[in-house]
C-alpha positions as YAML, in Angstrom:
chain: A
units: angstrom
residues:
- id: 1
  name: UNK
  ca: [-6.86, -96.89, -32.21]
- id: 2
  name: UNK
  ca: [-7.60, -97.41, -28.62]
- id: 3
  name: UNK
  ca: [-5.33, -96.75, -25.35]
- id: 4
  name: UNK
  ca: [-5.79, -99.36, -22.13]
- id: 5
  name: UNK
  ca: [-5.70, -98.38, -18.63]
- id: 6
  name: UNK
  ca: [-2.59, -98.65, -16.81]
- id: 7
  name: UNK
  ca: [-2.81, -101.50, -14.15]
- id: 8
  name: UNK
  ca: [-0.57, -99.59, -11.69]
- id: 9
  name: UNK
  ca: [-1.23, -95.90, -12.62]
- id: 10
  name: UNK
  ca: [-4.66, -94.09, -11.97]
- id: 11
  name: UNK
  ca: [-5.45, -92.46, -15.29]
- id: 12
  name: UNK
  ca: [-6.60, -89.11, -15.47]
- id: 13
  name: UNK
  ca: [-7.46, -87.74, -18.75]
- id: 14
  name: UNK
  ca: [-8.02, -83.55, -18.97]
- id: 15
  name: UNK
  ca: [-10.38, -82.41, -21.85]
- id: 16
  name: UNK
  ca: [-9.62, -79.15, -23.05]
- id: 17
  name: UNK
  ca: [-6.72, -76.47, -23.48]
- id: 18
  name: UNK
  ca: [-8.14, -73.26, -21.55]
- id: 19
  name: UNK
  ca: [-7.89, -72.08, -18.03]
- id: 20
  name: UNK
  ca: [-9.84, -74.89, -16.29]
- id: 21
  name: UNK
  ca: [-7.87, -77.97, -18.49]
- id: 22
  name: UNK
  ca: [-4.40, -76.12, -17.72]
- id: 23
  name: UNK
  ca: [-5.04, -75.66, -13.73]
- id: 24
  name: UNK
  ca: [-6.44, -78.94, -13.37]
- id: 25
  name: UNK
  ca: [-3.73, -80.60, -15.11]
- id: 26
  name: UNK
  ca: [-1.12, -78.57, -12.89]
- id: 27
  name: UNK
  ca: [-2.99, -79.21, -9.36]
- id: 28
  name: UNK
  ca: [-3.14, -82.98, -10.37]
- id: 29
  name: UNK
  ca: [0.47, -82.95, -11.36]
- id: 30
  name: UNK
  ca: [1.64, -81.13, -8.05]
- id: 31
  name: UNK
  ca: [-0.02, -83.96, -5.85]
- id: 32
  name: UNK
  ca: [-0.25, -86.99, -8.17]
- id: 33
  name: UNK
  ca: [3.64, -88.05, -8.37]
- id: 34
  name: UNK
  ca: [3.82, -91.29, -9.75]
- id: 35
  name: UNK
  ca: [0.46, -92.58, -8.66]
- id: 36
  name: UNK
  ca: [-1.57, -90.48, -11.43]
- id: 37
  name: UNK
  ca: [-0.68, -90.70, -15.33]
- id: 38
  name: UNK
  ca: [-2.15, -87.77, -16.94]
- id: 39
  name: UNK
  ca: [-3.28, -87.30, -20.62]
- id: 40
  name: UNK
  ca: [-4.53, -83.72, -21.82]
- id: 41
  name: UNK
  ca: [-6.56, -83.89, -24.78]
- id: 42
  name: UNK
  ca: [-6.50, -80.45, -26.45]
- id: 43
  name: UNK
  ca: [-6.98, -79.35, -30.02]
- id: 44
  name: UNK
  ca: [-5.29, -75.66, -29.58]
- id: 45
  name: UNK
  ca: [-1.62, -75.39, -30.55]
- id: 46
  name: UNK
  ca: [-1.51, -72.26, -28.14]
- id: 47
  name: UNK
  ca: [-3.04, -71.41, -24.92]
- id: 48
  name: UNK
  ca: [-4.58, -67.78, -25.31]
- id: 49
  name: UNK
  ca: [-4.32, -65.46, -22.05]
- id: 50
  name: UNK
  ca: [-7.60, -64.13, -22.54]
- id: 51
  name: UNK
  ca: [-8.40, -61.98, -19.75]
- id: 52
  name: UNK
  ca: [-5.57, -59.36, -20.96]
- id: 53
  name: UNK
  ca: [-7.29, -59.33, -24.66]
- id: 54
  name: UNK
  ca: [-9.30, -56.33, -24.34]
- id: 55
  name: UNK
  ca: [-6.30, -53.92, -24.53]
- id: 56
  name: UNK
  ca: [-5.13, -54.84, -27.64]
- id: 57
  name: UNK
  ca: [-7.33, -52.66, -30.04]
- id: 58
  name: UNK
  ca: [-5.84, -49.89, -27.80]
- id: 59
  name: UNK
  ca: [-2.23, -50.46, -29.00]
- id: 60
  name: UNK
  ca: [-1.30, -52.11, -25.87]
- id: 61
  name: UNK
  ca: [1.10, -54.93, -25.90]
- id: 62
  name: UNK
  ca: [-0.66, -58.19, -27.39]
- id: 63
  name: UNK
  ca: [-2.09, -60.94, -24.91]
- id: 64
  name: UNK
  ca: [0.00, -63.73, -24.21]
- id: 65
  name: UNK
  ca: [0.18, -66.99, -25.97]
- id: 66
  name: UNK
  ca: [1.75, -70.25, -24.66]
- id: 67
  name: UNK
  ca: [2.72, -73.53, -26.11]
- id: 68
  name: UNK
  ca: [-0.02, -76.30, -25.06]
- id: 69
  name: UNK
  ca: [2.95, -78.83, -26.08]
- id: 70
  name: UNK
  ca: [5.38, -77.29, -23.73]
- id: 71
  name: UNK
  ca: [2.98, -76.76, -20.90]
- id: 72
  name: UNK
  ca: [2.23, -80.66, -21.16]
- id: 73
  name: UNK
  ca: [5.60, -81.54, -21.53]
- id: 74
  name: UNK
  ca: [6.34, -79.15, -18.39]
- id: 75
  name: UNK
  ca: [4.02, -81.07, -16.09]
- id: 76
  name: UNK
  ca: [4.79, -84.61, -17.28]
- id: 77
  name: UNK
  ca: [1.51, -85.16, -19.02]
- id: 78
  name: UNK
  ca: [1.07, -87.00, -22.40]
- id: 79
  name: UNK
  ca: [-0.80, -84.45, -24.86]
- id: 80
  name: UNK
  ca: [-3.09, -85.75, -27.46]
- id: 81
  name: UNK
  ca: [-3.86, -82.83, -30.05]
- id: 82
  name: UNK
  ca: [-7.27, -83.83, -31.28]
- id: 83
  name: UNK
  ca: [-10.60, -82.39, -30.24]
- id: 84
  name: UNK
  ca: [-12.95, -84.24, -27.91]
- id: 85
  name: UNK
  ca: [-16.06, -85.61, -29.61]
- id: 86
  name: UNK
  ca: [-17.77, -88.07, -26.88]
- id: 87
  name: UNK
  ca: [-17.64, -89.96, -23.68]
- id: 88
  name: UNK
  ca: [-18.80, -93.58, -23.07]
- id: 89
  name: UNK
  ca: [-19.24, -93.27, -19.39]
- id: 90
  name: UNK
  ca: [-20.18, -97.34, -18.77]
- id: 91
  name: UNK
  ca: [-16.72, -98.13, -20.55]
- id: 92
  name: UNK
  ca: [-14.82, -95.31, -18.95]
- id: 93
  name: UNK
  ca: [-13.70, -94.19, -22.60]
- id: 94
  name: UNK
  ca: [-13.61, -90.83, -24.35]
- id: 95
  name: UNK
  ca: [-13.72, -90.75, -28.27]
- id: 96
  name: UNK
  ca: [-11.39, -88.19, -29.91]
- id: 97
  name: UNK
  ca: [-12.40, -86.50, -33.28]
- id: 98
  name: UNK
  ca: [-10.34, -88.96, -35.26]
- id: 99
  name: UNK
  ca: [-11.85, -91.97, -33.51]
- id: 100
  name: UNK
  ca: [-8.88, -92.47, -31.04]
- id: 101
  name: UNK
  ca: [-10.27, -94.03, -27.93]
- id: 102
  name: UNK
  ca: [-8.61, -92.78, -24.29]
- id: 103
  name: UNK
  ca: [-9.44, -95.13, -21.49]
- id: 104
  name: UNK
  ca: [-9.63, -93.18, -18.04]
- id: 105
  name: UNK
  ca: [-10.39, -93.85, -14.52]
- id: 106
  name: UNK
  ca: [-11.39, -90.14, -14.04]
- id: 107
  name: UNK
  ca: [-11.81, -87.37, -16.52]
- id: 108
  name: UNK
  ca: [-12.29, -83.83, -16.11]
- id: 109
  name: UNK
  ca: [-14.09, -82.12, -18.77]
- id: 110
  name: UNK
  ca: [-13.15, -78.45, -19.18]
- id: 111
  name: UNK
  ca: [-14.36, -77.91, -22.66]
- id: 112
  name: UNK
  ca: [-15.27, -74.42, -22.52]
- id: 113
  name: UNK
  ca: [-18.67, -72.73, -24.07]
- id: 114
  name: UNK
  ca: [-19.60, -72.08, -27.58]
- id: 115
  name: UNK
  ca: [-19.91, -68.34, -28.35]
- id: 116
  name: UNK
  ca: [-22.85, -67.07, -30.71]
- id: 117
  name: UNK
  ca: [-23.61, -63.86, -32.20]
- id: 118
  name: UNK
  ca: [-27.15, -63.04, -30.80]
- id: 119
  name: UNK
  ca: [-27.50, -59.86, -32.77]
- id: 120
  name: UNK
  ca: [-26.37, -60.18, -36.46]
- id: 121
  name: UNK
  ca: [-26.33, -56.46, -36.90]
- id: 122
  name: UNK
  ca: [-24.01, -55.87, -33.98]
- id: 123
  name: UNK
  ca: [-20.10, -56.46, -33.79]
- id: 124
  name: UNK
  ca: [-19.75, -59.57, -31.78]
- id: 125
  name: UNK
  ca: [-16.67, -59.24, -30.00]
- id: 126
  name: UNK
  ca: [-14.30, -62.37, -29.88]
- id: 127
  name: UNK
  ca: [-11.96, -62.38, -27.35]
- id: 128
  name: UNK
  ca: [-9.39, -64.29, -29.53]
- id: 129
  name: UNK
  ca: [-9.24, -61.75, -32.04]
- id: 130
  name: UNK
  ca: [-10.44, -58.41, -30.59]
- id: 131
  name: UNK
  ca: [-7.35, -56.34, -32.35]
- id: 132
  name: UNK
  ca: [-8.47, -57.44, -35.67]
- id: 133
  name: UNK
  ca: [-12.09, -56.67, -35.13]
- id: 134
  name: UNK
  ca: [-11.91, -53.51, -32.91]
- id: 135
  name: UNK
  ca: [-8.65, -51.73, -34.39]
- id: 136
  name: UNK
  ca: [-10.84, -50.11, -37.27]
- id: 137
  name: UNK
  ca: [-13.37, -49.06, -34.83]
- id: 138
  name: UNK
  ca: [-10.78, -47.06, -32.19]
- id: 139
  name: UNK
  ca: [-9.18, -45.74, -35.46]
- id: 140
  name: UNK
  ca: [-12.62, -44.30, -36.74]
- id: 141
  name: UNK
  ca: [-13.09, -42.89, -32.88]
- id: 142
  name: UNK
  ca: [-9.46, -41.39, -32.98]
- id: 143
  name: UNK
  ca: [-10.53, -39.75, -36.55]
- id: 144
  name: UNK
  ca: [-13.78, -38.29, -35.18]
- id: 145
  name: UNK
  ca: [-16.07, -40.29, -37.71]
- id: 146
  name: UNK
  ca: [-17.73, -42.16, -34.95]
- id: 147
  name: UNK
  ca: [-19.79, -40.31, -32.40]
- id: 148
  name: UNK
  ca: [-21.68, -42.61, -30.55]
- id: 149
  name: UNK
  ca: [-21.42, -46.44, -29.60]
- id: 150
  name: UNK
  ca: [-23.60, -48.66, -27.43]
- id: 151
  name: UNK
  ca: [-22.21, -51.67, -25.67]
- id: 152
  name: UNK
  ca: [-24.60, -54.17, -25.24]
- id: 153
  name: UNK
  ca: [-24.91, -57.48, -23.13]
- id: 154
  name: UNK
  ca: [-27.71, -60.04, -24.36]
- id: 155
  name: UNK
  ca: [-29.97, -61.33, -21.94]
- id: 156
  name: UNK
  ca: [-28.36, -64.63, -21.53]
- id: 157
  name: UNK
  ca: [-24.88, -63.09, -21.01]
- id: 158
  name: UNK
  ca: [-21.68, -64.26, -20.95]
- id: 159
  name: UNK
  ca: [-19.25, -62.87, -18.18]
- id: 160
  name: UNK
  ca: [-20.07, -58.97, -18.52]
- id: 161
  name: UNK
  ca: [-16.90, -57.15, -17.34]
- id: 162
  name: UNK
  ca: [-15.40, -57.15, -20.70]
- id: 163
  name: UNK
  ca: [-17.87, -54.90, -22.23]
- id: 164
  name: UNK
  ca: [-17.48, -52.56, -19.29]
- id: 165
  name: UNK
  ca: [-13.77, -52.43, -19.87]
- id: 166
  name: UNK
  ca: [-14.51, -51.77, -23.84]
- id: 167
  name: UNK
  ca: [-16.80, -48.97, -22.92]
- id: 168
  name: UNK
  ca: [-14.60, -47.14, -20.58]
- id: 169
  name: UNK
  ca: [-11.25, -47.54, -22.52]
- id: 170
  name: UNK
  ca: [-13.07, -46.38, -25.26]
- id: 171
  name: UNK
  ca: [-14.69, -43.40, -23.61]
- id: 172
  name: UNK
  ca: [-10.90, -42.24, -22.11]
- id: 173
  name: UNK
  ca: [-9.62, -42.82, -25.67]
- id: 174
  name: UNK
  ca: [-12.03, -40.42, -27.39]
- id: 175
  name: UNK
  ca: [-11.56, -37.86, -24.15]
- id: 176
  name: UNK
  ca: [-7.61, -37.96, -24.98]
- id: 177
  name: UNK
  ca: [-7.95, -37.66, -28.62]
- id: 178
  name: UNK
  ca: [-10.38, -34.24, -28.03]
- id: 179
  name: UNK
  ca: [-12.98, -36.21, -29.68]
- id: 180
  name: UNK
  ca: [-16.67, -36.35, -28.49]
- id: 181
  name: UNK
  ca: [-18.27, -39.68, -28.39]
- id: 182
  name: UNK
  ca: [-21.62, -40.64, -26.90]
- id: 183
  name: UNK
  ca: [-21.03, -44.24, -24.99]
- id: 184
  name: UNK
  ca: [-23.61, -46.31, -23.63]
- id: 185
  name: UNK
  ca: [-23.85, -49.66, -21.93]
- id: 186
  name: UNK
  ca: [-27.02, -51.48, -22.04]
- id: 187
  name: UNK
  ca: [-27.01, -54.73, -19.74]
- id: 188
  name: UNK
  ca: [-30.08, -56.83, -18.25]
- id: 189
  name: UNK
  ca: [-28.06, -56.66, -15.22]
- id: 190
  name: UNK
  ca: [-30.35, -54.66, -12.40]
- id: 191
  name: UNK
  ca: [-27.07, -52.96, -11.24]
- id: 192
  name: UNK
  ca: [-23.75, -52.70, -12.82]
- id: 193
  name: UNK
  ca: [-21.46, -55.74, -12.34]
- id: 194
  name: UNK
  ca: [-24.17, -57.01, -10.09]
- id: 195
  name: UNK
  ca: [-22.44, -60.50, -9.35]
- id: 196
  name: UNK
  ca: [-19.58, -58.46, -7.14]
- id: 197
  name: UNK
  ca: [-22.32, -57.43, -4.85]
- id: 198
  name: UNK
  ca: [-23.67, -53.93, -3.74]
- id: 199
  name: UNK
  ca: [-20.54, -52.16, -2.67]
- id: 200
  name: UNK
  ca: [-18.78, -53.23, -5.99]
- id: 201
  name: UNK
  ca: [-21.90, -52.08, -8.13]
- id: 202
  name: UNK
  ca: [-21.95, -48.47, -6.24]
- id: 203
  name: UNK
  ca: [-18.13, -47.97, -7.10]
- id: 204
  name: UNK
  ca: [-18.55, -48.87, -10.68]
- id: 205
  name: UNK
  ca: [-21.90, -46.77, -11.17]
- id: 206
  name: UNK
  ca: [-19.58, -43.97, -9.93]
- id: 207
  name: UNK
  ca: [-16.43, -44.75, -12.19]
- id: 208
  name: UNK
  ca: [-18.92, -44.83, -15.31]
- id: 209
  name: UNK
  ca: [-20.49, -41.49, -14.40]
- id: 210
  name: UNK
  ca: [-17.17, -39.73, -14.06]
- id: 211
  name: UNK
  ca: [-15.97, -41.42, -17.31]
- id: 212
  name: UNK
  ca: [-19.11, -40.08, -18.92]
- id: 213
  name: UNK
  ca: [-20.45, -43.57, -19.70]
- id: 214
  name: UNK
  ca: [-24.29, -43.83, -19.44]
- id: 215
  name: UNK
  ca: [-25.70, -46.82, -18.37]
- id: 216
  name: UNK
  ca: [-29.42, -48.75, -18.94]
- id: 217
  name: UNK
  ca: [-29.78, -51.67, -16.52]
- id: 218
  name: UNK
  ca: [-32.46, -53.95, -16.74]
- id: 219
  name: UNK
  ca: [-32.57, -53.66, -20.13]
- id: 220
  name: UNK
  ca: [-33.32, -56.52, -22.66]
- id: 221
  name: UNK
  ca: [-32.08, -55.50, -26.44]
- id: 222
  name: UNK
  ca: [-33.13, -56.31, -29.87]
- id: 223
  name: UNK
  ca: [-31.08, -54.92, -32.66]
- id: 224
  name: UNK
  ca: [-33.22, -54.40, -35.96]
- id: 225
  name: UNK
  ca: [-30.26, -52.84, -38.09]
- id: 226
  name: UNK
  ca: [-26.65, -51.43, -37.54]
- id: 227
  name: UNK
  ca: [-27.78, -48.20, -36.20]
- id: 228
  name: UNK
  ca: [-30.54, -48.70, -33.53]
- id: 229
  name: UNK
  ca: [-30.68, -50.66, -30.41]
- id: 230
  name: UNK
  ca: [-34.42, -51.25, -29.13]
- id: 231
  name: UNK
  ca: [-34.42, -51.55, -25.27]
- id: 232
  name: UNK
  ca: [-37.29, -53.52, -23.26]
- id: 233
  name: UNK
  ca: [-39.17, -52.87, -21.07]
- id: 234
  name: UNK
  ca: [-40.41, -49.59, -22.45]
- id: 235
  name: UNK
  ca: [-39.57, -50.14, -26.13]
- id: 236
  name: UNK
  ca: [-37.12, -47.16, -26.13]
- id: 237
  name: UNK
  ca: [-34.81, -47.09, -29.15]
- id: 238
  name: UNK
  ca: [-31.29, -45.58, -28.95]
- id: 239
  name: UNK
  ca: [-29.47, -44.53, -32.29]
- id: 240
  name: UNK
  ca: [-25.96, -44.99, -32.67]
- id: 241
  name: UNK
  ca: [-22.81, -45.00, -35.38]
- id: 242
  name: UNK
  ca: [-21.90, -48.46, -34.15]
- id: 243
  name: UNK
  ca: [-23.05, -51.49, -31.80]
- id: 244
  name: UNK
  ca: [-20.76, -53.72, -30.11]
- id: 245
  name: UNK
  ca: [-22.04, -56.84, -28.13]
- id: 246
  name: UNK
  ca: [-21.05, -59.66, -26.12]
- id: 247
  name: UNK
  ca: [-21.78, -63.13, -27.36]
- id: 248
  name: UNK
  ca: [-24.33, -65.75, -26.03]
- id: 249
  name: UNK
  ca: [-22.85, -68.54, -24.86]
- id: 250
  name: UNK
  ca: [-23.94, -72.15, -25.06]
- id: 251
  name: UNK
  ca: [-22.66, -75.39, -23.40]
- id: 252
  name: UNK
  ca: [-20.80, -78.28, -25.26]
- id: 253
  name: UNK
  ca: [-23.75, -80.50, -25.45]
- id: 254
  name: UNK
  ca: [-21.48, -83.48, -24.48]
- id: 255
  name: UNK
  ca: [-22.49, -86.79, -26.38]
- id: 256
  name: UNK
  ca: [-22.95, -89.36, -23.78]
- id: 257
  name: UNK
  ca: [-23.70, -87.11, -21.11]
- id: 258
  name: UNK
  ca: [-27.02, -85.49, -20.12]
- id: 259
  name: UNK
  ca: [-26.74, -81.46, -20.26]
- id: 260
  name: UNK
  ca: [-29.49, -78.48, -19.33]
- id: 261
  name: UNK
  ca: [-31.63, -77.06, -21.98]
- id: 262
  name: UNK
  ca: [-28.46, -74.91, -23.36]
- id: 263
  name: UNK
  ca: [-25.95, -77.61, -23.54]
- id: 264
  name: UNK
  ca: [-24.12, -76.95, -19.91]
- id: 265
  name: UNK
  ca: [-22.99, -79.87, -17.90]
- id: 266
  name: UNK
  ca: [-24.59, -80.03, -14.58]
- id: 267
  name: UNK
  ca: [-22.20, -80.31, -11.60]
- id: 268
  name: UNK
  ca: [-22.36, -80.64, -7.94]
- id: 269
  name: UNK
  ca: [-20.37, -78.88, -5.14]
- id: 270
  name: UNK
  ca: [-17.37, -80.90, -5.57]
- id: 271
  name: UNK
  ca: [-17.60, -80.59, -9.63]
- id: 272
  name: UNK
  ca: [-18.44, -83.92, -10.04]
- id: 273
  name: UNK
  ca: [-20.83, -84.41, -13.01]
- id: 274
  name: UNK
  ca: [-24.30, -85.16, -11.50]
- id: 275
  name: UNK
  ca: [-25.19, -88.97, -11.52]
- id: 276
  name: UNK
  ca: [-21.99, -90.16, -13.25]
- id: 277
  name: UNK
  ca: [-18.92, -91.90, -11.44]
- id: 278
  name: UNK
  ca: [-15.37, -90.55, -12.40]
- id: 279
  name: UNK
  ca: [-16.50, -87.83, -14.50]
- id: 280
  name: UNK
  ca: [-15.55, -84.16, -13.39]
- id: 281
  name: UNK
  ca: [-16.31, -80.79, -15.42]
- id: 282
  name: UNK
  ca: [-14.89, -77.20, -14.46]
- id: 283
  name: UNK
  ca: [-15.32, -73.96, -16.28]
- id: 284
  name: UNK
  ca: [-17.38, -72.30, -18.94]
- id: 285
  name: UNK
  ca: [-18.87, -75.80, -20.03]
- id: 286
  name: UNK
  ca: [-20.48, -76.49, -16.61]
- id: 287
  name: UNK
  ca: [-23.89, -75.16, -15.59]
- id: 288
  name: UNK
  ca: [-22.62, -72.22, -13.42]
- id: 289
  name: UNK
  ca: [-24.33, -69.13, -14.33]
- id: 290
  name: UNK
  ca: [-21.00, -67.32, -13.85]
- id: 291
  name: UNK
  ca: [-18.38, -67.61, -16.76]
- id: 292
  name: UNK
  ca: [-15.17, -66.40, -15.00]
- id: 293
  name: UNK
  ca: [-11.35, -67.46, -15.43]
- id: 294
  name: UNK
  ca: [-10.87, -67.40, -11.98]
- id: 295
  name: UNK
  ca: [-13.94, -69.38, -10.80]
- id: 296
  name: UNK
  ca: [-13.21, -71.67, -13.83]
- id: 297
  name: UNK
  ca: [-9.63, -72.24, -11.97]
- id: 298
  name: UNK
  ca: [-11.08, -72.74, -8.60]
- id: 299
  name: UNK
  ca: [-13.55, -75.49, -10.07]
- id: 300
  name: UNK
  ca: [-10.46, -77.10, -11.75]
- id: 301
  name: UNK
  ca: [-8.91, -77.17, -8.27]
- id: 302
  name: UNK
  ca: [-12.01, -78.43, -6.56]
- id: 303
  name: UNK
  ca: [-12.27, -81.34, -9.13]
- id: 304
  name: UNK
  ca: [-8.39, -82.18, -9.07]
- id: 305
  name: UNK
  ca: [-8.81, -82.90, -5.15]
- id: 306
  name: UNK
  ca: [-11.71, -84.96, -5.91]
- id: 307
  name: UNK
  ca: [-10.07, -86.82, -8.20]
- id: 308
  name: UNK
  ca: [-6.68, -87.15, -6.32]
- id: 309
  name: UNK
  ca: [-8.98, -88.45, -3.47]
- id: 310
  name: UNK
  ca: [-10.72, -91.02, -5.75]
- id: 311
  name: UNK
  ca: [-7.20, -92.13, -6.72]
- id: 312
  name: UNK
  ca: [-6.44, -93.05, -3.08]
- id: 313
  name: UNK
  ca: [-4.11, -90.07, -2.32]
- id: 314
  name: UNK
  ca: [-4.02, -88.39, 0.86]
- id: 315
  name: UNK
  ca: [-5.64, -85.09, -0.23]
- id: 316
  name: UNK
  ca: [-8.76, -83.29, 1.21]
- id: 317
  name: UNK
  ca: [-11.45, -83.19, -1.26]
- id: 318
  name: UNK
  ca: [-13.39, -79.89, -0.26]
- id: 319
  name: UNK
  ca: [-16.67, -78.52, -1.68]
- id: 320
  name: UNK
  ca: [-16.18, -75.35, -3.92]
- id: 321
  name: UNK
  ca: [-16.14, -71.98, -1.82]
- id: 322
  name: UNK
  ca: [-16.19, -69.52, -4.87]
- id: 323
  name: UNK
  ca: [-14.54, -66.44, -4.38]
- id: 324
  name: UNK
  ca: [-13.95, -64.06, -7.68]
- id: 325
  name: UNK
  ca: [-11.58, -61.29, -8.17]
- id: 326
  name: UNK
  ca: [-11.96, -58.85, -10.90]
- id: 327
  name: UNK
  ca: [-9.56, -56.39, -12.35]
- id: 328
  name: UNK
  ca: [-11.73, -53.73, -14.13]
- id: 329
  name: UNK
  ca: [-9.70, -51.97, -16.54]
- id: 330
  name: UNK
  ca: [-10.41, -48.55, -17.68]
- id: 331
  name: UNK
  ca: [-8.06, -46.72, -19.46]
- id: 332
  name: UNK
  ca: [-6.47, -45.08, -16.42]
- id: 333
  name: UNK
  ca: [-6.26, -47.00, -13.12]
- id: 334
  name: UNK
  ca: [-7.85, -50.20, -12.84]
- id: 335
  name: UNK
  ca: [-10.33, -50.82, -10.36]
- id: 336
  name: UNK
  ca: [-9.87, -54.29, -8.32]
- id: 337
  name: UNK
  ca: [-13.29, -56.27, -7.47]
- id: 338
  name: UNK
  ca: [-13.87, -59.35, -5.00]
- id: 339
  name: UNK
  ca: [-17.17, -61.02, -4.41]
- id: 340
  name: UNK
  ca: [-17.64, -64.13, -2.07]
- id: 341
  name: UNK
  ca: [-20.40, -65.82, -3.91]
- id: 342
  name: UNK
  ca: [-23.33, -67.50, -3.10]
- id: 343
  name: UNK
  ca: [-25.43, -68.89, -6.16]
- id: 344
  name: UNK
  ca: [-24.97, -66.34, -8.77]
- id: 345
  name: UNK
  ca: [-24.24, -63.16, -6.70]
- id: 346
  name: UNK
  ca: [-21.71, -61.83, -4.33]
- id: 347
  name: UNK
  ca: [-22.64, -61.77, -0.76]
- id: 348
  name: UNK
  ca: [-19.66, -59.76, 0.42]
- id: 349
  name: UNK
  ca: [-17.73, -57.63, -1.62]
- id: 350
  name: UNK
  ca: [-14.67, -55.55, -1.53]
- id: 351
  name: UNK
  ca: [-13.60, -52.97, -3.97]
- id: 352
  name: UNK
  ca: [-10.62, -50.42, -3.96]
- id: 353
  name: UNK
  ca: [-7.84, -48.88, -6.24]
- id: 354
  name: UNK
  ca: [-5.21, -51.25, -5.07]
- id: 355
  name: UNK
  ca: [-5.88, -55.03, -5.35]
- id: 356
  name: UNK
  ca: [-8.39, -56.84, -3.08]
- id: 357
  name: UNK
  ca: [-6.07, -60.20, -3.46]
- id: 358
  name: UNK
  ca: [-2.85, -61.17, -3.08]
- id: 359
  name: UNK
  ca: [-1.06, -60.26, -6.32]
- id: 360
  name: UNK
  ca: [-3.64, -58.64, -8.23]
- id: 361
  name: UNK
  ca: [-3.14, -60.52, -11.20]
- id: 362
  name: UNK
  ca: [-6.00, -60.32, -13.90]
- id: 363
  name: UNK
  ca: [-6.24, -64.11, -13.90]
- id: 364
  name: UNK
  ca: [-6.58, -65.46, -10.35]
- id: 365
  name: UNK
  ca: [-5.68, -69.24, -10.55]
- id: 366
  name: UNK
  ca: [-3.56, -70.95, -7.79]
- id: 367
  name: UNK
  ca: [-1.32, -73.03, -10.01]
- id: 368
  name: UNK
  ca: [-1.61, -71.84, -13.62]
- id: 369
  name: UNK
  ca: [-1.17, -67.95, -12.22]
- id: 370
  name: UNK
  ca: [2.36, -68.47, -10.81]
- id: 371
  name: UNK
  ca: [3.21, -71.17, -13.72]
- id: 372
  name: UNK
  ca: [2.70, -68.48, -16.51]
- id: 373
  name: UNK
  ca: [4.43, -65.85, -14.42]
- id: 374
  name: UNK
  ca: [7.65, -68.42, -14.22]
- id: 375
  name: UNK
  ca: [7.27, -69.09, -18.07]
- id: 376
  name: UNK
  ca: [7.30, -64.97, -18.73]
- id: 377
  name: UNK
  ca: [10.43, -64.74, -16.80]
- id: 378
  name: UNK
  ca: [11.90, -67.62, -18.66]
...
């Protein structure tokens, strides 16, 4: 089955159902008017508000879920509830998992990354089911059955902030329950949360010290069994009761596009796929070394502006100027971090007990943030 391109409307296909896809769809819906015809290709029935998932195991309220079909209706997009399969850039056609062919004038690929467990003997966190994964561990901490935990970041790391949050909140939980717990973070970063810059790293180091959380920086781990972490360089072994790890991320390895060695999509500073006309990408699927929801939203906004300009709309297509905001949950008061990026590190950072950006939301997205807030109020 195939869909044909409209002769009078510019066909935009958005593949994905996460932050980048929805931010891009909302941005295009705002500027597109009658000129753009939007199609959202998303297999997931719900959008899971992942930034708040880390609080679920600690008996806070569950993270929000939103119907993708309702979001598509709100923005006037056609929803195709199927997985993405491949793209034919010469024919301007995307193929779905069932064989449906979707024609496009421009496409935004927001397919996300593939998470893999790096250490078979560690508990690798999955932010779509953290409560299920960690509820038992927190109960064992409460009961005094667990006295030491290592929270580790693999060498090819994902976004590291959740491992800091889990370590801090677990340490705080043990303190409140009057349980002795040795908590250690092992990370390949040369300083804590390096991406946010030196000022933020110093503040996080102080916060970890006050919370009694040890940290080993510049460490590359191996986990030979469920009780031992080997840290290199130095061949140091740490014995613990439990080991919790971030996953390694790999790109979607899109059929029909060139990818880097790990399957990620190379993009330029306008979030256009390098060397391919009419194809854009945003979020964790791209070759950006930083995997962060706020950055994914900024990439989607950049791509949306470029798509709108391509469609002949009066929109300025500016290159990406990346700024990331992070709310570090601690079990008490959060710490707010902002970094203005150059490459994969912050060149100017801000840190404080109060939000360093307007609103102070966990997820900073120009269109998706206010939209989700309004949905919550409804």
